[in-house]
C-alpha positions, 0 to 999 in steps of 0.5 A: 499499499502506498502511503500518502506523503504531504508532497503527493496530496500537494501534487494533485491538490495546491491548497493552503496551508490551513485547509492541508491541516483538515485534510490531512488527519481524514485523509491517515483516518480513511487509510486506517479504517481501510486497512483495519477492514481487510 
């Protein structure tokens, strides 16, 4: 499984740091949830 880093996300979504601070935890939470379901 590919680990998503801040740099990877910024490549696709060049957004403000304030948005990133809210987006990163959501992405990480979904990745952990996906791992647990498998």
